[in-house]
DSSP file (Angstrom, degrees, kcal/mol; ACC not computed):
  #  RESIDUE AA STRUCTURE BP1 BP2  ACC     N-H-->O    O-->H-N    N-H-->O    O-->H-N    TCO  KAPPA ALPHA  PHI   PSI    X-CA   Y-CA   Z-CA
    1    1 A M              0   0    0      0, 0.0     2,-0.2     0, 0.0     0, 0.0   0.000 360.0 360.0 360.0 126.0   -8.9   78.4 -180.2
    2    2 A A        -     0   0    0      1,-0.1     3,-0.1     3,-0.0     2,-0.0  -0.567 360.0-131.3 -88.1 149.0   -6.8   76.6 -182.7
    3    3 A G        -     0   0    0      1,-0.2    -1,-0.1    -2,-0.2     3,-0.1  -0.062  48.5 -54.2 -81.9-169.5   -7.5   73.1 -184.1
    4    4 A R        -     0   0    0      1,-0.1    -1,-0.2     3,-0.0     2,-0.1  -0.312  64.0 -98.9 -65.0 150.8   -5.1   70.2 -184.3
    5    5 A K        -     0   0    0      1,-0.1     2,-0.3    -3,-0.1    -1,-0.1  -0.448  43.8-103.1 -68.0 144.8   -1.9   70.7 -186.2
    6    6 A R        -     0   0    0     -2,-0.1    -1,-0.1    -3,-0.1     0, 0.0  -0.524  33.9-129.5 -69.6 132.4   -2.0   69.5 -189.7
    7    7 A K        -     0   0    0     -2,-0.3     5,-0.1     1,-0.1    -1,-0.1  -0.707  25.8-112.1 -84.7 130.9   -0.1   66.2 -190.0
    8    8 A P    >>  -     0   0    0      0, 0.0     4,-1.5     0, 0.0     3,-0.8  -0.291  24.6-117.6 -60.8 147.7    2.5   66.1 -192.8
    9    9 A D  H 3> S+     0   0    0      1,-0.3     4,-2.1     2,-0.2     5,-0.1   0.855 112.2  57.9 -56.1 -39.6    1.6   63.8 -195.7
   10   10 A H  H 3> S+     0   0    0      1,-0.2     4,-2.1     2,-0.2    -1,-0.3   0.842 105.5  50.9 -65.2 -30.3    4.6   61.5 -195.2
   11   11 A L  H <> S+     0   0    0     -3,-0.8     4,-1.7     2,-0.2    -1,-0.2   0.845 107.5  53.3 -73.3 -32.6    3.5   60.8 -191.6
   12   12 A K  H  X>S+     0   0    0     -4,-1.5     5,-2.3     2,-0.2     6,-1.0   0.895 109.6  49.7 -64.5 -39.1    0.0   59.9 -192.9
   13   13 A I  H ><5S+     0   0    0     -4,-2.1     3,-0.9     1,-0.2    -2,-0.2   0.955 113.3  43.2 -65.9 -50.2    1.6   57.4 -195.3
   14   14 A V  H 3<5S+     0   0    0     -4,-2.1   131,-0.2     1,-0.3    -1,-0.2   0.775 114.1  52.0 -70.3 -23.4    3.8   55.7 -192.7
   15   15 A A  H 3<5S-     0   0    0     -4,-1.7    -1,-0.3    -5,-0.2    -2,-0.2   0.598 111.0-122.9 -84.3 -11.1    0.9   55.7 -190.2
   16   16 A G  T <<5S+     0   0    0     -3,-0.9    -3,-0.2    -4,-0.7    -2,-0.1   0.712  84.6 108.1  78.7  20.2   -1.3   54.0 -192.8
   17   17 A T      < +     0   0    0     -5,-2.3    -4,-0.2    -6,-0.2     2,-0.1   0.244  40.1 133.1-111.7  11.8   -4.0   56.8 -192.6
   18   18 A A        -     0   0    0     -6,-1.0     3,-0.1    -5,-0.2     5,-0.0  -0.419  28.8-179.8 -69.4 134.8   -3.3   58.4 -196.0
   19   19 A Q    >   -     0   0    0     -2,-0.1     3,-2.1     1,-0.1     4,-0.5  -0.999  32.1-130.2-132.6 132.8   -6.3   59.2 -198.1
   20   20 A P  G >  S+     0   0    0      0, 0.0     3,-1.1     0, 0.0    -1,-0.1   0.836 107.5  57.0 -53.1 -36.4   -6.0   60.8 -201.5
   21   21 A C  G 3  S+     0   0    0      1,-0.2    -3,-0.0     3,-0.1     0, 0.0   0.695 110.7  44.5 -70.4 -16.5   -8.6   63.5 -200.7
   22   22 A R  G <  S+     0   0    0     -3,-2.1    -1,-0.2     2,-0.0     2,-0.2   0.320  95.7  96.2-108.2   6.7   -6.6   64.6 -197.7
   23   23 A M    <   -     0   0    0     -3,-1.1     3,-0.1    -4,-0.5    -5,-0.0  -0.623  65.9-139.1 -96.5 156.4   -3.1   64.6 -199.4
   24   24 A N    >   -     0   0    0     -2,-0.2     3,-1.7     1,-0.1   -15,-0.1  -0.898  13.8-173.6-114.4  99.0   -1.3   67.6 -200.8
   25   25 A P  T 3  S+     0   0    0      0, 0.0    -1,-0.1     0, 0.0    -2,-0.0   0.713  85.8  54.6 -67.0 -17.7    0.3   66.5 -204.1
   26   26 A D  T 3  S+     0   0    0     -3,-0.1     3,-0.1     2,-0.0    -2,-0.0   0.287  77.4 128.6 -97.7   9.9    2.0   69.9 -204.4
   27   27 A A    <   -     0   0    0     -3,-1.7     2,-0.0     1,-0.1    -4,-0.0  -0.405  67.5-106.3 -65.8 139.7    3.6   69.8 -200.9
   28   28 A P        -     0   0    0      0, 0.0     2,-0.5     0, 0.0    -1,-0.1  -0.367  29.6-127.5 -67.0 147.1    7.3   70.5 -201.0
   29   29 A K        -     0   0    0     -3,-0.1     2,-0.2    -2,-0.0     3,-0.0  -0.825  18.8-129.4 -97.5 131.1    9.7   67.6 -200.5
   30   30 A A        -     0   0    0     -2,-0.5     2,-0.0     1,-0.1    -1,-0.0  -0.563  28.4-107.2 -78.7 141.6   12.3   67.9 -197.8
   31   31 A A        -     0   0    0     -2,-0.2    34,-0.4     1,-0.1    33,-0.2  -0.362  19.6-136.1 -64.5 147.0   15.9   67.1 -198.8
   32   32 A A        +     0   0    0     31,-0.2     2,-0.2    32,-0.1    31,-0.1   0.005  68.4 108.1 -96.7  28.6   17.2   63.8 -197.4
   33   33 A D  S    S-     0   0    0      1,-0.1    31,-0.4     0, 0.0    32,-0.2  -0.607  77.8 -91.9-102.4 167.4   20.6   65.2 -196.4
   34   34 A L        -     0   0    0     -2,-0.2    30,-0.2    29,-0.2     2,-0.1  -0.551  39.7-122.1 -80.3 138.0   21.9   65.9 -192.9
   35   35 A P        -     0   0    0      0, 0.0     2,-0.4     0, 0.0    29,-0.1  -0.414  19.7-133.9 -75.4 154.6   21.4   69.3 -191.4
   36   36 A S        -     0   0    0     28,-0.2    14,-0.0    -2,-0.1     0, 0.0  -0.849  25.5-105.4-107.1 145.5   24.3   71.4 -190.3
   37   37 A A        -     0   0    0     -2,-0.4    31,-0.1     1,-0.1     9,-0.1  -0.485  38.6-117.5 -68.4 132.9   24.4   73.3 -187.0
   38   38 A P    >   -     0   0    0      0, 0.0     3,-1.3     0, 0.0    -1,-0.1  -0.349  20.0-117.5 -69.2 155.7   23.9   77.1 -187.4
   39   39 A E  T 3  S+     0   0    0      1,-0.3     7,-0.1    -2,-0.0    -2,-0.1   0.757 107.3  69.1 -65.8 -25.0   26.8   79.3 -186.3
   40   40 A W  T 3  S+     0   0    0      2,-0.0    -1,-0.3     0, 0.0     2,-0.1   0.664  77.8  99.4 -73.4 -13.6   24.7   81.1 -183.7
   41   41 A L  S <  S-     0   0    0     -3,-1.3    30,-0.0     1,-0.1    -4,-0.0  -0.463  77.5-120.7 -69.8 143.8   24.5   77.9 -181.5
   42   42 A S     >  -     0   0    0     -2,-0.1     4,-2.6     1,-0.1     5,-0.2  -0.190  34.1 -96.2 -69.6 173.7   27.0   77.8 -178.6
   43   43 A D  H  > S+     0   0    0      2,-0.2     4,-1.8     1,-0.2     5,-0.1   0.930 128.6  44.9 -59.4 -45.1   29.5   74.9 -178.5
   44   44 A R  H  > S+     0   0    0      1,-0.2     4,-2.4     2,-0.2    -1,-0.2   0.900 111.7  52.7 -66.9 -39.8   27.2   73.0 -176.1
   45   45 A G  H  > S+     0   0    0      1,-0.2     4,-2.4     2,-0.2    -1,-0.2   0.892 108.0  51.4 -60.7 -39.6   24.2   73.7 -178.3
   46   46 A A  H  X S+     0   0    0     -4,-2.6     4,-2.3     2,-0.2    -1,-0.2   0.869 108.3  52.1 -65.9 -36.4   26.1   72.4 -181.4
   47   47 A E  H  X S+     0   0    0     -4,-1.8     4,-1.9     2,-0.2    -2,-0.2   0.936 111.7  45.6 -63.0 -45.9   26.9   69.2 -179.5
   48   48 A L  H  X S+     0   0    0     -4,-2.4     4,-2.3     1,-0.2    -2,-0.2   0.884 110.2  55.2 -64.7 -38.1   23.2   68.7 -178.6
   49   49 A F  H  X S+     0   0    0     -4,-2.4     4,-2.6     1,-0.2    -1,-0.2   0.933 108.1  48.1 -57.7 -48.3   22.3   69.5 -182.2
   50   50 A L  H  X S+     0   0    0     -4,-2.3     4,-2.2     1,-0.2    -1,-0.2   0.859 109.4  53.4 -64.4 -35.2   24.6   66.8 -183.5
   51   51 A Q  H  X S+     0   0    0     -4,-1.9     4,-1.8     2,-0.2    -1,-0.2   0.920 110.8  46.6 -63.7 -42.9   23.2   64.3 -181.0
   52   52 A L  H  X S+     0   0    0     -4,-2.3     4,-2.6     2,-0.2     5,-0.3   0.910 110.7  52.3 -65.0 -42.1   19.6   65.1 -182.2
   53   53 A V  H  X S+     0   0    0     -4,-2.6     4,-2.3     1,-0.2     5,-0.2   0.907 107.7  52.3 -60.2 -42.0   20.8   64.8 -185.9
   54   54 A A  H  X S+     0   0    0     -4,-2.2     4,-1.9     2,-0.2    -1,-0.2   0.897 110.8  48.0 -61.3 -40.2   22.2   61.4 -185.1
   55   55 A V  H  X S+     0   0    0     -4,-1.8     4,-1.6     2,-0.2    -2,-0.2   0.946 114.7  42.9 -67.7 -48.5   19.0   60.2 -183.6
   56   56 A I  H  X>S+     0   0    0     -4,-2.6     5,-2.6     1,-0.2     6,-0.6   0.805 111.6  55.9 -72.1 -25.7   16.7   61.4 -186.4
   57   57 A D  H ><5S+     0   0    0     -4,-2.3     3,-1.0    -5,-0.3    -1,-0.2   0.922 107.2  49.3 -66.3 -43.2   19.2   60.1 -189.0
   58   58 A E  H 3<5S+     0   0    0     -4,-1.9    91,-0.3     1,-0.3    -2,-0.2   0.839 109.1  53.3 -62.6 -32.8   18.9   56.7 -187.4
   59   59 A M  H 3<5S-     0   0    0     -4,-1.6    -1,-0.3    -5,-0.1    -2,-0.2   0.614 115.7-119.1 -77.3 -12.3   15.1   57.0 -187.5
   60   60 A G  T <<5S+     0   0    0     -3,-1.0    -3,-0.2    -4,-0.5    -2,-0.1   0.720  88.8 100.4  83.4  22.0   15.3   57.8 -191.2
   61   61 A I      < +     0   0    0     -5,-2.6    -4,-0.2    73,-0.1     2,-0.1   0.215  41.9 134.3-123.4  15.0   13.8   61.3 -191.0
   62   62 A A        +     0   0    0     -6,-0.6     2,-0.3    -5,-0.2   -28,-0.1  -0.425  23.7 164.0 -69.9 139.0   16.9   63.6 -191.2
   63   63 A S    >   -     0   0    0    -31,-0.1     3,-1.8    -2,-0.1   -31,-0.2  -0.969  45.4-134.1-154.4 139.5   16.6   66.5 -193.5
   64   64 A S  G >  S+     0   0    0    -31,-0.4     3,-1.4    -2,-0.3     4,-0.2   0.723 103.9  73.5 -64.3 -19.3   18.6   69.7 -193.9
   65   65 A A  G 3  S+     0   0    0    -34,-0.4     3,-0.3     1,-0.3    -1,-0.3   0.684  92.2  56.0 -66.5 -16.7   15.2   71.5 -194.1
   66   66 A D  G <> S+     0   0    0     -3,-1.8     4,-2.5     1,-0.2     5,-0.3   0.254  71.2 109.6-100.1  12.3   14.8   70.9 -190.3
   67   67 A A  H <> S+     0   0    0     -3,-1.4     4,-2.5     1,-0.2    -1,-0.2   0.896  78.0  49.3 -57.3 -44.5   18.0   72.6 -189.2
   68   68 A A  H  > S+     0   0    0     -3,-0.3     4,-2.3    -4,-0.2    -1,-0.2   0.917 112.6  46.7 -64.7 -43.6   16.2   75.6 -187.7
   69   69 A M  H  > S+     0   0    0      1,-0.2     4,-2.2     2,-0.2    -1,-0.2   0.904 114.0  48.2 -65.4 -40.9   13.8   73.5 -185.7
   70   70 A L  H  X S+     0   0    0     -4,-2.5     4,-2.6     2,-0.2    -2,-0.2   0.879 110.1  52.6 -66.2 -37.3   16.6   71.2 -184.5
   71   71 A A  H  X S+     0   0    0     -4,-2.5     4,-2.6    -5,-0.3    -2,-0.2   0.906 108.8  49.7 -65.3 -41.0   18.7   74.2 -183.5
   72   72 A M  H  X S+     0   0    0     -4,-2.3     4,-2.4     2,-0.2    -2,-0.2   0.922 111.8  48.6 -62.4 -42.7   15.8   75.6 -181.4
   73   73 A A  H  X S+     0   0    0     -4,-2.2     4,-2.4     2,-0.2    -2,-0.2   0.924 112.5  47.9 -63.2 -43.8   15.4   72.2 -179.7
   74   74 A A  H  X S+     0   0    0     -4,-2.6     4,-2.2     1,-0.2    -2,-0.2   0.906 111.9  50.4 -63.2 -41.6   19.2   72.0 -179.0
   75   75 A S  H  X S+     0   0    0     -4,-2.6     4,-2.1     1,-0.2    -1,-0.2   0.899 111.3  47.7 -63.9 -41.6   19.2   75.6 -177.7
   76   76 A R  H  X S+     0   0    0     -4,-2.4     4,-2.0     2,-0.2    -1,-0.2   0.881 110.5  51.9 -68.5 -37.6   16.3   74.9 -175.4
   77   77 A L  H  X S+     0   0    0     -4,-2.4     4,-1.9     2,-0.2    -2,-0.2   0.893 109.4  50.4 -64.4 -38.5   17.9   71.7 -174.1
   78   78 A E  H  X S+     0   0    0     -4,-2.2     4,-2.5     1,-0.2    -2,-0.2   0.906 107.8  53.3 -63.9 -40.3   21.0   73.7 -173.4
   79   79 A E  H  X S+     0   0    0     -4,-2.1     4,-2.8     1,-0.2     5,-0.3   0.883 105.5  53.9 -62.7 -37.6   18.9   76.2 -171.5
   80   80 A V  H  X S+     0   0    0     -4,-2.0     4,-2.3     2,-0.2    -1,-0.2   0.930 109.8  48.1 -59.7 -45.0   17.5   73.4 -169.4
   81   81 A E  H  X S+     0   0    0     -4,-1.9     4,-2.0     2,-0.2    -2,-0.2   0.917 113.0  47.5 -61.6 -44.3   21.0   72.3 -168.5
   82   82 A I  H  X S+     0   0    0     -4,-2.5     4,-2.2     2,-0.2    -2,-0.2   0.938 113.4  46.7 -64.4 -48.1   22.1   75.9 -167.6
   83   83 A C  H  X S+     0   0    0     -4,-2.8     4,-2.6     1,-0.2    -1,-0.2   0.883 110.1  54.4 -63.0 -38.0   19.0   76.5 -165.5
   84   84 A T  H  X S+     0   0    0     -4,-2.3     4,-2.6    -5,-0.3    -1,-0.2   0.914 108.1  49.2 -62.0 -42.2   19.5   73.2 -163.7
   85   85 A A  H  X S+     0   0    0     -4,-2.0     4,-1.9     2,-0.2    -2,-0.2   0.904 111.1  49.7 -63.6 -41.1   23.1   74.1 -162.8
   86   86 A V  H  X S+     0   0    0     -4,-2.2     4,-2.7     2,-0.2     5,-0.3   0.915 112.6  47.5 -63.0 -43.0   21.9   77.5 -161.5
   87   87 A I  H  X S+     0   0    0     -4,-2.6     4,-2.9     1,-0.2    -2,-0.2   0.904 110.6  51.4 -66.0 -41.6   19.2   75.8 -159.4
   88   88 A E  H  < S+     0   0    0     -4,-2.6    -1,-0.2     1,-0.2    -2,-0.2   0.862 115.3  43.1 -63.7 -34.9   21.6   73.2 -158.0
   89   89 A D  H  < S+     0   0    0     -4,-1.9    -2,-0.2    -5,-0.2    -1,-0.2   0.904 130.1  22.4 -75.6 -42.7   24.0   75.9 -157.0
   90   90 A G  H  < S-     0   0    0     -4,-2.7    -2,-0.2     1,-0.2    -3,-0.2   0.553 104.4-120.8-107.0  -9.0   21.5   78.4 -155.5
   91   91 A G     <  -     0   0    0     -4,-2.9    -1,-0.2    -5,-0.3    -2,-0.1  -0.096  30.7 -80.3  88.8 167.1   18.5   76.2 -154.6
   92   92 A R  S    S+     0   0    0     -4,-0.1    22,-3.6    21,-0.1     2,-0.3   0.677 110.4  37.0 -79.6 -19.1   14.9   76.4 -155.7
   93   93 A F  E     -A  113   0A   0     20,-0.3     2,-0.3    -3,-0.2    20,-0.2  -0.866  61.8-164.2-130.8 161.2   14.0   79.2 -153.3
   94   94 A F  E     -A  112   0A   0     18,-2.4    18,-3.1    -2,-0.3     2,-0.5  -0.976  24.5-116.9-142.0 158.2   15.6   82.3 -151.9
   95   95 A T  E     -A  111   0A   0     -2,-0.3     2,-0.6    16,-0.2    16,-0.2  -0.833  21.5-157.8-100.1 126.8   14.8   84.5 -148.9
   96   96 A S  E     -A  110   0A   0     14,-3.8    14,-2.8    -2,-0.5     2,-0.4  -0.907  15.2-135.2-103.9 121.6   13.8   88.1 -149.6
   97   97 A Q  E     +A  109   0A   0     -2,-0.6    12,-0.2    12,-0.2     3,-0.1  -0.619  29.4 170.7 -76.9 130.4   14.3   90.5 -146.7
   98   98 A I  E     +     0   0A   0     10,-1.6     2,-0.4    -2,-0.4    11,-0.2   0.814  56.4  10.0-108.1 -45.7   11.3   92.8 -146.4
   99   99 A E  E     -A  108   0A   0      9,-1.7     8,-2.8     0, 0.0     9,-1.3  -0.998  52.6-165.7-145.9 140.4   11.5   94.7 -143.2
  100  100 A R  E     -A  106   0A   0     -2,-0.4     6,-0.2     6,-0.3     2,-0.1  -0.910  20.3-130.0-120.5 151.6   14.0   95.4 -140.4
  101  101 A D    >   -     0   0    0      4,-2.6     3,-1.9    -2,-0.3     6,-0.0  -0.231  42.5 -83.3 -88.7-174.5   13.4   96.9 -137.0
  102  102 A D  T 3  S+     0   0    0      1,-0.3    -1,-0.1     2,-0.1    -2,-0.0   0.738 130.3  53.8 -62.9 -23.5   15.3   99.7 -135.3
  103  103 A E  T 3  S-     0   0    0      2,-0.1    -1,-0.3     0, 0.0     3,-0.1   0.181 120.6-107.6 -97.6  16.4   18.0   97.3 -134.2
  104  104 A D  S <  S+     0   0    0     -3,-1.9     2,-0.3     1,-0.2    -2,-0.1   0.738  72.8 142.1  65.4  26.5   18.6   96.0 -137.7
  105  105 A R        -     0   0    0      1,-0.0    -4,-2.6     2,-0.0     2,-0.4  -0.748  60.6-105.4 -94.4 146.6   16.9   92.7 -137.0
  106  106 A I  E     +A  100   0A   0     -2,-0.3    -6,-0.3    -6,-0.2     3,-0.1  -0.572  36.6 178.4 -72.0 124.3   14.8   91.1 -139.7
  107  107 A V  E     +     0   0A   0     -8,-2.8     2,-0.3    -2,-0.4    -7,-0.2   0.827  68.8   4.8 -93.6 -41.5   11.1   91.5 -138.7
  108  108 A S  E     +A   99   0A   0     -9,-1.3    -9,-1.7     2,-0.0   -10,-1.6  -0.993  64.2 179.4-143.7 151.3    9.6   89.8 -141.7
  109  109 A Q  E     -A   97   0A   0     -2,-0.3     2,-0.4   -12,-0.2   -12,-0.2  -0.962  16.7-139.3-146.3 161.6   10.9   88.0 -144.7
  110  110 A Q  E     -A   96   0A   0    -14,-2.8   -14,-3.8    -2,-0.3     2,-0.6  -0.985   9.4-141.5-129.2 135.5    9.5   86.3 -147.7
  111  111 A I  E     -A   95   0A   0     -2,-0.4     2,-0.3   -16,-0.2   -16,-0.2  -0.849  27.9-174.7 -95.7 126.2   10.6   83.1 -149.4
  112  112 A K  E     -A   94   0A   0    -18,-3.1   -18,-2.4    -2,-0.6     2,-0.2  -0.858  28.1-105.2-121.5 154.0   10.4   83.3 -153.2
  113  113 A G  E     -A   93   0A   0     -2,-0.3   -20,-0.3   -20,-0.2   -21,-0.1  -0.544  42.5-106.0 -74.7 142.1   10.9   80.8 -155.9
  114  114 A H    >>  -     0   0    0    -22,-3.6     3,-1.7    -2,-0.2     4,-0.8  -0.486  22.5-131.4 -67.4 134.1   14.1   81.1 -157.9
  115  115 A P  H 3> S+     0   0    0      0, 0.0     4,-2.1     0, 0.0     3,-0.2   0.791 104.2  67.2 -58.5 -27.5   13.5   82.6 -161.3
  116  116 A A  H 3> S+     0   0    0      1,-0.2     4,-2.5     2,-0.2     5,-0.2   0.774  91.8  62.2 -65.4 -24.6   15.6   79.8 -162.9
  117  117 A V  H <> S+     0   0    0     -3,-1.7     4,-2.1     2,-0.2    -1,-0.2   0.940 107.8  41.3 -65.8 -46.2   12.9   77.3 -161.9
  118  118 A A  H  X S+     0   0    0     -4,-0.8     4,-2.3    -3,-0.2    -2,-0.2   0.891 114.8  52.1 -67.9 -39.1   10.3   79.0 -164.0
  119  119 A Q  H  X S+     0   0    0     -4,-2.1     4,-2.3     1,-0.2    -2,-0.2   0.912 110.8  47.5 -63.3 -41.9   12.8   79.5 -166.9
  120  120 A R  H  X S+     0   0    0     -4,-2.5     4,-2.7     2,-0.2    -2,-0.2   0.911 110.3  52.3 -65.5 -41.7   13.8   75.8 -166.8
  121  121 A S  H  X S+     0   0    0     -4,-2.1     4,-2.2     1,-0.2    -2,-0.2   0.920 111.5  46.1 -60.9 -44.1   10.1   74.7 -166.8
  122  122 A E  H  X S+     0   0    0     -4,-2.3     4,-2.4     2,-0.2    -1,-0.2   0.901 112.5  50.4 -65.7 -41.0    9.3   76.9 -169.8
  123  123 A A  H  X S+     0   0    0     -4,-2.3     4,-2.7     1,-0.2    -2,-0.2   0.891 110.2  50.8 -64.1 -38.6   12.4   75.6 -171.6
  124  124 A M  H  X S+     0   0    0     -4,-2.7     4,-2.7     2,-0.2    -2,-0.2   0.921 110.4  48.7 -64.3 -44.0   11.4   72.0 -170.8
  125  125 A R  H  X S+     0   0    0     -4,-2.2     4,-2.0     2,-0.2    -2,-0.2   0.929 114.8  44.8 -61.8 -45.0    7.9   72.6 -172.2
  126  126 A H  H  X S+     0   0    0     -4,-2.4     4,-2.4     2,-0.2    -2,-0.2   0.916 113.6  49.5 -67.3 -42.8    9.2   74.1 -175.4
  127  127 A A  H  X S+     0   0    0     -4,-2.7     4,-3.0     1,-0.2     5,-0.2   0.916 109.9  52.0 -61.2 -43.1   11.9   71.5 -175.9
  128  128 A Q  H  X S+     0   0    0     -4,-2.7     4,-2.1     1,-0.2    -1,-0.2   0.913 110.3  48.7 -60.3 -42.5    9.3   68.7 -175.4
  129  129 A S  H  X S+     0   0    0     -4,-2.0     4,-1.2     2,-0.2    -1,-0.2   0.919 113.6  46.0 -63.5 -44.4    7.1   70.3 -178.0
  130  130 A L  H  X S+     0   0    0     -4,-2.4     4,-0.6     1,-0.2     3,-0.3   0.908 112.6  49.9 -66.1 -42.1   10.0   70.6 -180.5
  131  131 A L  H ><>S+     0   0    0     -4,-3.0     5,-2.6     1,-0.2     3,-1.1   0.874 105.5  57.1 -65.4 -36.6   11.2   67.1 -179.9
  132  132 A A  H ><5S+     0   0    0     -4,-2.1     3,-1.6     1,-0.3    -1,-0.2   0.826  95.8  65.2 -63.7 -30.5    7.7   65.7 -180.4
  133  133 A E  H 3<5S+     0   0    0     -4,-1.2    -1,-0.3    -3,-0.3    -2,-0.2   0.797 106.4  43.5 -60.7 -27.2    7.6   67.3 -183.8
  134  134 A F  T <<5S-     0   0    0     -3,-1.1    -1,-0.3    -4,-0.6    -2,-0.2   0.315 121.8-106.0 -99.5   6.7   10.5   64.9 -184.7
  135  135 A G  T < 5S+     0   0    0     -3,-1.6    -3,-0.2    -4,-0.1    -2,-0.1   0.783  74.5 142.1  74.9  26.4    8.9   61.9 -183.1
  136  136 A L      < +     0   0    0     -5,-2.6    -4,-0.2    -6,-0.1    -1,-0.1  -0.127  48.5  71.4 -98.5  38.1   11.4   62.1 -180.2
  137  137 A S  S  > S-     0   0    0     -5,-0.2     4,-2.8    -6,-0.1     5,-0.3  -0.973  89.0-113.9-140.4 154.9    9.0   61.1 -177.4
  138  138 A P  H  > S+     0   0    0      0, 0.0     4,-1.7     0, 0.0    -1,-0.1   0.899 117.3  47.7 -56.7 -41.3    7.4   57.7 -176.7
  139  139 A A  H  > S+     0   0    0      2,-0.2     4,-0.5     1,-0.2    -3,-0.0   0.918 112.8  47.9 -66.7 -42.6    3.9   59.0 -177.5
  140  140 A A  H >4 S+     0   0    0      1,-0.2     3,-1.0     2,-0.2     4,-0.4   0.895 111.3  51.0 -66.1 -38.9    5.0   60.7 -180.8
  141  141 A R  H >< S+     0   0    0     -4,-2.8     3,-1.1     1,-0.2    -1,-0.2   0.841 102.2  61.0 -66.2 -32.4    6.9   57.5 -181.9
  142  142 A S  H 3< S+     0   0    0     -4,-1.7    -1,-0.2    -5,-0.3    -2,-0.2   0.678  96.8  61.6 -70.3 -14.5    3.9   55.3 -181.2
  143  143 A K  T << S+     0   0    0     -3,-1.0     2,-0.3    -4,-0.5    -1,-0.2   0.658 108.6  35.4 -86.4 -16.1    1.9   57.3 -183.8
  144  144 A V    <   -     0   0    0     -3,-1.1     2,-0.4    -4,-0.4  -129,-0.2  -0.912  60.2-152.1-134.8 160.9    4.1   56.5 -186.8
  145  145 A S        -     0   0    0     -2,-0.3     2,-0.4  -131,-0.2  -129,-0.1  -0.999  13.9-163.8-130.9 138.6    6.2   53.7 -188.2
  146  146 A V        -     0   0    0     -2,-0.4     2,-0.2  -131,-0.1     3,-0.1  -0.961  19.7-123.8-123.9 136.8    9.2   54.3 -190.4
  147  147 A T        -     0   0    0     -2,-0.4     2,-0.1     1,-0.1  -133,-0.0  -0.532  38.3-102.9 -76.4 147.3   10.9   51.7 -192.6
  148  148 A K        -     0   0    0     -2,-0.2    -1,-0.1     1,-0.1   -89,-0.1  -0.355  37.3-103.4 -70.0 148.7   14.6   51.3 -192.0
  149  149 A K        -     0   0    0    -91,-0.3    -1,-0.1     1,-0.1     2,-0.1  -0.450  43.9-101.1 -67.5 143.0   17.1   52.9 -194.4
  150  150 A P        -     0   0    0      0, 0.0     2,-0.1     0, 0.0    -1,-0.1  -0.417  40.9-112.2 -64.9 141.3   18.6   50.4 -196.8
  151  151 A E        -     0   0    0      1,-0.1     2,-0.1    -2,-0.1    -3,-0.0  -0.457  35.1-100.2 -74.3 146.9   22.1   49.4 -195.7
  152  152 A E        -     0   0    0     -2,-0.1    -1,-0.1     1,-0.1     3,-0.0  -0.384  34.7-115.4 -64.5 142.2   25.0   50.5 -197.9
  153  153 A N    >   -     0   0    0      1,-0.2     3,-1.7    -2,-0.1     4,-0.4  -0.728  19.0-153.2 -79.5 115.1   26.3   47.9 -200.2
  154  154 A P  T 3  S+     0   0    0      0, 0.0     3,-0.3     0, 0.0     4,-0.2   0.728  94.3  53.9 -64.3 -20.1   29.9   47.2 -199.1
  155  155 A F  T >> S+     0   0    0      1,-0.2     4,-0.8     2,-0.1     3,-0.8   0.509  83.5  87.8 -91.3  -4.9   30.9   46.1 -202.6
  156  156 A K  G X4 S+     0   0    0     -3,-1.7     3,-0.6     1,-0.2    -1,-0.2   0.867  84.9  54.2 -61.9 -37.6   29.6   49.3 -204.2
  157  157 A A  G 34 S+     0   0    0     -4,-0.4    -1,-0.2    -3,-0.3    -2,-0.1   0.725 101.8  59.9 -70.7 -20.6   33.0   51.1 -203.8
  158  158 A L  G <4        0   0    0     -3,-0.8    -1,-0.2     1,-0.2    -2,-0.2   0.780 360.0 360.0 -77.1 -26.8   34.8   48.3 -205.5
  159  159 A G    <<        0   0    0     -4,-0.8    -1,-0.2    -3,-0.6    -2,-0.2   0.443 360.0 360.0 -88.5 360.0   32.9   48.7 -208.8
């Protein structure tokens, strides 16, 4: 049984729970630039990736170091969309013919859940977990506070 995940130092600071004895002064610092979508993402996955980047950039936590995690989240969100479309087209259940009589009439049949329902559920769970890592759920957001990014000086370009 695993314990709680270790909270990154920057989240301890913004949450006001930082203690010097529990901090890692040698922890690597993530770059503060925007991540790029990896090439392996589909077109829709890349769209979802950019939407996620826009949200975390607005929150002030965007970093190119998080590209892989964001890509996984985008891919799982796309999978949720695909499975939902399959379920809407074919329904949540299907009938499996089990036995026919001598006159080719169905004697017994079994109703089974569509495999896309389980796939969508797993994709939703994984996406929720990945999104929570970025504070993209109400519960995750309530645990930290982030200061707003300073606004660009409109006169900076003139000088």
